[in-house]
C-alpha positions as CSV (number, residue, x, y, z in Angstrom):
1,M,-39.8,-30.1,-9.4
2,N,-36.7,-32.2,-8.4
3,E,-38.7,-35.4,-8.0
4,K,-36.4,-38.5,-8.6
5,S,-36.9,-40.0,-12.0
6,V,-37.5,-43.7,-12.5
7,I,-35.3,-43.6,-15.7
8,G,-32.0,-41.8,-16.4
9,Y,-31.7,-38.5,-18.3
10,G,-30.0,-40.3,-21.2
11,S,-32.9,-42.6,-21.6
12,Q,-35.3,-39.7,-21.3
13,F,-33.6,-37.9,-24.1
14,A,-33.5,-40.9,-26.4
15,I,-37.2,-41.5,-25.9
16,L,-37.9,-37.8,-26.5
17,L,-36.0,-37.9,-29.8
18,G,-37.8,-41.0,-30.9
19,L,-41.2,-39.6,-30.1
20,L,-40.3,-36.3,-31.9
21,G,-39.5,-38.3,-35.0
22,V,-42.8,-40.2,-34.8
23,G,-44.7,-36.9,-34.2
24,F,-43.2,-35.3,-37.3
25,I,-44.0,-38.2,-39.5
26,L,-47.5,-38.8,-38.0
27,S,-48.6,-35.2,-38.2
28,G,-47.4,-34.8,-41.8
29,L,-49.2,-37.9,-42.9
30,V,-52.4,-37.0,-41.1
31,M,-52.3,-33.4,-42.4
32,G,-51.7,-34.6,-46.0
33,L,-54.3,-37.3,-46.0
34,V,-57.1,-35.1,-44.4
35,T,-56.3,-32.1,-46.7
36,A,-56.3,-34.4,-49.8
37,Q,-59.7,-35.8,-48.8
38,L,-61.3,-32.5,-47.8
39,L,-60.1,-30.6,-50.9
40,N,-60.2,-33.6,-53.3
41,L,-56.6,-33.2,-54.2
42,P,-53.6,-35.5,-54.7
43,M,-51.7,-35.8,-51.4
44,H,-48.5,-34.3,-52.8
45,K,-50.4,-31.0,-53.5
46,A,-51.8,-30.7,-50.0
47,G,-49.0,-28.5,-48.6
48,E,-49.3,-26.0,-51.6
49,A,-53.1,-25.9,-51.2
50,L,-53.0,-24.9,-47.5
51,L,-51.1,-21.8,-48.5
52,K,-54.0,-20.5,-50.5
53,P,-56.2,-17.8,-48.9
54,E,-59.4,-19.8,-49.3
55,N,-57.9,-22.6,-47.2
56,I,-56.4,-20.5,-44.5
57,Q,-58.8,-21.6,-41.7
58,L,-58.0,-25.3,-42.4
59,A,-54.3,-24.5,-42.4
60,R,-54.6,-22.8,-39.0
61,V,-56.4,-25.8,-37.5
62,F,-53.8,-28.2,-38.8
63,N,-50.9,-26.0,-37.6
64,V,-52.3,-26.1,-34.0
65,V,-52.9,-29.8,-34.1
66,A,-49.5,-30.5,-35.6
67,S,-47.7,-28.4,-33.0
68,F,-49.6,-30.3,-30.2
69,I,-48.6,-33.7,-31.7
70,I,-45.0,-32.7,-32.5
71,F,-44.0,-30.6,-29.4
72,F,-46.4,-31.1,-26.5
73,V,-47.1,-34.9,-26.6
74,P,-43.5,-36.1,-26.7
75,A,-42.4,-33.9,-23.8
76,W,-45.5,-34.8,-21.7
77,A,-45.1,-38.5,-22.5
78,V,-41.4,-38.6,-21.4
79,A,-42.3,-36.7,-18.2
80,K,-45.3,-39.1,-17.6
81,I,-43.0,-42.1,-18.0
82,S,-40.3,-40.7,-15.8
83,Y,-42.2,-39.0,-12.9
84,K,-45.3,-39.5,-10.7
85,K,-46.2,-35.8,-11.2
86,P,-45.2,-35.0,-14.8
87,F,-46.8,-31.5,-15.0
88,Q,-45.2,-30.4,-11.8
89,E,-41.8,-31.7,-13.0
90,M,-42.1,-29.7,-16.2
91,G,-42.7,-26.6,-14.3
92,F,-46.5,-26.1,-14.3
93,S,-46.2,-24.4,-11.0
94,A,-48.8,-22.0,-9.4
95,N,-46.1,-20.2,-7.5
96,G,-45.1,-16.8,-8.7
97,S,-45.3,-13.1,-7.7
98,R,-46.5,-9.9,-9.3
99,N,-42.9,-8.7,-9.4
100,Q,-41.8,-11.8,-11.4
101,W,-44.5,-11.2,-14.0
102,L,-43.5,-7.5,-14.4
103,V,-39.8,-8.4,-14.8
104,V,-40.8,-11.0,-17.5
105,I,-42.5,-8.2,-19.5
106,F,-39.3,-6.1,-19.3
107,I,-37.2,-9.1,-20.3
108,S,-39.5,-9.9,-23.2
109,V,-39.1,-6.4,-24.7
110,S,-35.4,-6.4,-24.2
111,A,-35.1,-9.8,-25.8
112,L,-36.8,-8.5,-28.9
113,F,-34.1,-5.9,-29.4
114,L,-31.3,-8.5,-28.7
115,S,-32.9,-10.8,-31.4
116,G,-32.9,-7.9,-33.9
117,A,-29.2,-7.2,-33.3
118,L,-28.4,-10.9,-33.6
119,G,-30.3,-11.0,-36.9
120,A,-28.0,-8.3,-38.3
121,L,-25.0,-10.3,-37.1
122,N,-26.4,-13.4,-38.7
123,E,-26.7,-11.5,-42.1
124,I,-22.9,-10.6,-42.2
125,I,-21.5,-14.0,-41.4
126,P,-19.6,-15.1,-44.5
127,M,-21.0,-18.3,-46.1
128,P,-20.7,-19.9,-49.5
129,A,-22.9,-18.3,-52.2
130,A,-24.6,-21.6,-53.0
131,F,-25.5,-22.1,-49.3
132,L,-26.9,-18.5,-49.0
133,K,-29.0,-18.9,-52.1
134,K,-30.6,-22.1,-50.8
135,A,-31.0,-20.5,-47.4
136,R,-32.8,-17.5,-48.9
137,E,-35.2,-19.8,-50.8
138,I,-36.1,-21.6,-47.6
139,E,-36.5,-18.3,-45.8
140,A,-38.8,-17.1,-48.5
141,Q,-40.9,-20.2,-48.2
142,Y,-41.0,-19.9,-44.4
143,K,-42.2,-16.2,-44.6
144,Q,-44.8,-17.1,-47.3
145,S,-46.3,-19.7,-45.0
146,M,-46.2,-17.4,-41.9
147,L,-47.8,-14.5,-43.9
148,A,-50.5,-16.8,-45.2
149,M,-51.2,-18.0,-41.7
150,A,-51.3,-14.4,-40.5
151,T,-53.9,-13.2,-43.1
152,M,-56.1,-10.9,-41.1
153,R,-59.1,-9.1,-42.6
154,N,-60.9,-8.3,-39.3
155,G,-60.7,-8.6,-35.5
156,M,-61.7,-12.2,-35.5
157,D,-58.9,-13.1,-37.9
158,Y,-56.5,-11.2,-35.6
159,L,-57.6,-13.3,-32.6
160,L,-57.3,-16.5,-34.6
161,S,-53.8,-15.5,-35.7
162,L,-52.9,-14.8,-32.1
163,L,-54.1,-18.3,-31.2
164,V,-52.2,-20.1,-34.1
165,I,-49.0,-18.0,-34.2
166,A,-48.6,-16.7,-30.6
167,I,-50.6,-18.8,-28.0
168,A,-50.2,-22.4,-29.3
169,P,-46.5,-22.1,-30.1
170,A,-45.8,-20.4,-26.8
171,I,-47.4,-23.3,-24.9
172,F,-46.3,-26.3,-27.0
173,E,-42.8,-25.1,-27.8
174,E,-42.0,-24.2,-24.2
175,V,-43.2,-27.5,-23.0
176,L,-40.9,-29.3,-25.4
177,F,-37.8,-27.1,-25.3
178,R,-37.8,-25.9,-21.7
179,G,-39.9,-28.5,-19.9
180,G,-38.5,-31.3,-22.0
181,V,-35.2,-30.8,-23.8
182,Q,-33.6,-28.3,-21.4
183,R,-34.7,-30.0,-18.2
184,I,-33.3,-33.3,-19.5
185,L,-30.0,-31.8,-20.8
186,V,-29.3,-29.8,-17.6
187,G,-29.8,-33.0,-15.6
188,Y,-27.7,-35.1,-18.0
189,T,-24.8,-32.7,-18.3
190,K,-25.1,-31.4,-14.7
191,S,-24.5,-28.0,-16.1
192,A,-27.0,-25.2,-16.5
193,F,-24.7,-23.5,-19.1
194,W,-24.5,-26.5,-21.4
195,G,-28.1,-27.6,-20.9
196,I,-29.4,-24.1,-21.8
197,L,-27.0,-23.5,-24.7
198,I,-27.6,-26.9,-26.4
199,S,-31.3,-26.7,-26.0
200,S,-31.3,-23.2,-27.4
201,I,-29.4,-24.4,-30.5
202,I,-31.8,-27.2,-31.0
203,F,-34.7,-24.8,-30.5
204,S,-33.4,-22.6,-33.2
205,A,-32.3,-25.3,-35.6
206,I,-35.7,-27.0,-35.6
207,H,-37.3,-23.9,-37.1
208,G,-35.2,-24.4,-40.2
209,S,-34.3,-20.8,-40.7
210,Y,-30.6,-19.9,-41.3
211,F,-31.2,-16.1,-41.2
212,G,-33.2,-16.5,-38.0
213,F,-30.7,-18.9,-36.4
214,L,-28.8,-16.5,-34.1
215,P,-31.9,-14.5,-33.1
216,R,-33.6,-17.7,-32.0
217,V,-30.5,-19.0,-30.2
218,G,-30.4,-15.7,-28.3
219,L,-34.2,-15.9,-27.5
220,G,-33.7,-19.6,-26.5
221,I,-31.0,-18.6,-24.0
222,V,-33.1,-15.9,-22.5
223,L,-36.1,-18.3,-22.2
224,G,-33.7,-20.9,-20.8
225,L,-32.4,-18.7,-18.1
226,L,-36.0,-17.7,-17.2
227,Y,-37.0,-21.3,-16.8
228,Y,-33.9,-22.3,-14.9
229,Q,-34.2,-19.5,-12.4
230,S,-37.9,-19.7,-11.8
231,K,-38.8,-23.4,-12.5
232,N,-42.1,-22.0,-13.6
233,I,-43.0,-22.7,-17.2
234,W,-46.0,-20.3,-17.2
235,L,-43.5,-17.4,-17.1
236,N,-41.8,-18.8,-20.2
237,I,-45.1,-19.3,-22.0
238,A,-45.9,-15.6,-21.2
239,M,-42.6,-14.4,-22.6
240,H,-42.9,-16.5,-25.7
241,F,-46.5,-15.3,-26.3
242,I,-45.4,-11.6,-25.9
243,N,-42.6,-12.1,-28.4
244,N,-44.9,-13.8,-31.0
245,G,-47.9,-11.6,-30.2
246,I,-46.0,-8.4,-30.9
247,V,-45.2,-9.6,-34.5
248,V,-48.8,-10.7,-35.1
249,T,-50.0,-7.3,-33.8
250,Q,-47.6,-5.5,-36.2
251,L,-48.9,-7.5,-39.1
252,Y,-52.5,-6.7,-38.2
253,I,-51.9,-3.0,-37.9
254,L,-49.9,-2.9,-41.2
255,N,-52.7,-4.8,-42.9
256,R,-55.4,-2.5,-41.6
257,M,-53.3,0.5,-42.8
258,K,-53.0,-1.1,-46.2
259,K,-49.2,-1.1,-45.9
260,P,-46.7,-3.9,-46.9
261,I,-46.5,-6.5,-44.1
262,E,-43.3,-8.1,-45.1
263,K,-41.3,-5.5,-43.1
264,A,-42.8,-6.9,-39.9
265,M,-41.1,-10.2,-40.6
266,D,-37.7,-8.4,-40.8
267,E,-35.8,-9.4,-37.6
268,T,-32.7,-7.2,-38.0
269,M,-31.7,-4.1,-36.0
270,P,-28.4,-2.2,-35.6
271,M,-26.0,-4.3,-33.5
272,W,-25.3,-1.5,-31.0
273,I,-28.9,-1.9,-29.9
274,G,-28.1,-5.5,-28.9
275,L,-25.3,-4.3,-26.6
276,I,-27.8,-2.0,-24.8
277,A,-30.3,-4.9,-24.7
278,I,-27.7,-7.2,-23.1
279,A,-27.1,-4.6,-20.3
280,F,-30.8,-4.3,-19.6
281,L,-31.2,-8.1,-19.6
282,V,-28.3,-8.5,-17.1
283,A,-30.0,-6.1,-14.7
284,A,-33.4,-7.6,-15.2
285,F,-32.2,-11.2,-14.6
286,K,-30.4,-10.1,-11.5
287,A,-33.7,-8.8,-10.1
288,F,-35.6,-11.8,-11.4
289,K,-33.1,-14.2,-9.8
290,N,-33.5,-12.5,-6.4
291,E,-37.3,-12.6,-6.7
292,S,-37.2,-16.3,-7.7
293,K,-35.1,-17.2,-4.7
294,K,-37.7,-15.6,-2.4
295,I,-40.5,-17.6,-4.1
296,A,-38.4,-20.8,-3.9
297,A,-37.7,-20.2,-0.2
298,K,-41.4,-19.7,0.6
299,T,-42.3,-22.8,-1.4
300,D,-39.8,-24.9,0.5
301,L,-41.2,-23.6,3.8
302,V,-44.7,-24.5,2.7
303,R,-43.7,-28.0,1.8
304,A,-41.8,-28.4,5.1
305,T,-44.8,-27.3,7.2
306,N,-47.4,-29.0,4.9
307,Q,-49.3,-25.7,4.5
308,P,-51.4,-24.9,1.4
309,E,-49.1,-23.3,-1.2
310,T,-51.8,-21.0,-2.6
311,Q,-51.4,-18.5,0.2
312,F,-48.0,-17.5,-1.2
313,N,-49.1,-17.1,-4.8
314,S,-49.6,-14.0,-7.0
315,T,-48.3,-11.2,-4.8
316,E,-45.1,-10.1,-3.2
317,E,-45.0,-7.4,-0.7
């Protein structure tokens, strides 16, 4: 990373926003047209049809393709326009240590508890009754679409749900929000604090869930710190996958046990758990920062001496 850009951060952000808008419109039109043609339906009924169990496989394919178009392509295009080595600039680095990966697992679990506590806090924030009513309707629609996507009758359905709900979003969303939005905003504001905070708010807002707003802001901040300290987006992808994968696994287990699966979508936990999670996260990030500094120092040494970087990968004595 740290290659000099051929265009400014403000221009990068403007182009990114424009491409995001195009991606939303294009993916919606393509999904609607293809669904209408395949299922012989009017285009305005395509979205409703994709929620039906018999069309779940088609919905999964469209979800992955739409995520790629909306999230991955704009971030990659901006990096491609701005840098000679776009993937390297976004953080697709091979550098990393076993200790980093272990700490990421610990951070991932702690972040789940923090998100649960923030969910409880989100619930008690006073808001107008009309707003809350509309927010609950939107939340119900969101959960309905996610539960439909996570319909799992066997092991193969479980693997497909992991791909659609855990793996694809982990890759595509991290590329956009950390490798794209956060990277640009940190450079533009010259502040890690504001870059991470603003990108985390955007990350949460784009999901369109009021009751999940604070949990996703908290998760975004944790992911943002992880990316800022390591400059390695693979670690972010791993944490995002763990977070989503745990939910998918819960849904699968509950489904196999013939128990209601709606509880697995409940993000709330007692707020005191969040305080404990913060303490664990502070300690974990201290260890992670120290480990990341060691990796960065070795990488700088490699580049200075023109030695192959691979000899420093994967393990840390």
